N, C-alpha and C positions, 0 to 999 in steps of 0.2 A: 843228848841223852842216849841216842842210838849208839854212839861210840862206846859208852860206858857199859851198855847191856848187850852189845853184840856178842852172840854166843860162840862164834868161830874161834876166838882166841882163848876161851875158857877151858882150863884143863880139869877142873873139878866137875865130875859128871852131874852131881846134884845141883850145883850152881849153874851149870850150863843149861839144864832143863828149865830152871827158873828164869834164866835170861831169855831163853827161846820163847817162853810164854809171855814174858814182858814185852819182847820185841814184837810179837804178833799183836798184843793189845795196843802197843804204841802205834803200829802201822794202821790198825783199824781206827783208832781214835783220830789219827792225822787225816785219814781218808774222809772221815765224817766231820772233821773240824770240831771235834768234841773237846773243848778246852777243859772242862771239868774232869774228864777221863785222863787227859794228858797230865794234869796237875796231880791227880790221884796216883798215876803211874810213877811220877817223880817221887812222891812220898814212899811208895813201895820200894823204889830203887834205893832211896836213902836209908831205908830200914834193912834192906838185904845187903847193901854194900856201903856201910856207914863211912868208910874212909874216902868215898868219892862224893860226899855231899857238895863240895865246892864245884866239882866237875859237872854236876847236873844242874847247876844254876842256869837261868835263862838269860840269853843276851838281850840287849835293848831292842834289837830287831824282832826277836821272837815275842817279846812283850808287846811291842807295837802291833804286831800281827794279831796277837790274842785280843787286844783291845778293839781292833778293827772288826774282828769276827764277832766279838760279844756285842758291839754296837749294831752290827747287821742283824744279829739274832733278836736283839731288843726291838729293832724296827720291824722285823718280820712278825714278831709276836704282837706288837701294837697294831699292825695292820689287820691281823686275823681277829683281834678282839673287837675292832670297829665294825666288822661285817657281820 
């Protein structure tokens, strides 16, 4: 996704600004391992740059990483509920 929204190659100033904002959001979401935010950003990208829908699909490795993070978050939530 980062390649698609990287603003450095964008010549349209309005689209460049949107891409800069999306890139910041994506970086923040990755840092926090916020899967929901990453998926939401993908939807935004698909709406802003519809011709790149295929390019912003997730690889199997990314999906496996997402599942692992989600499982960890579920375990963490379960432990907090028990105490």
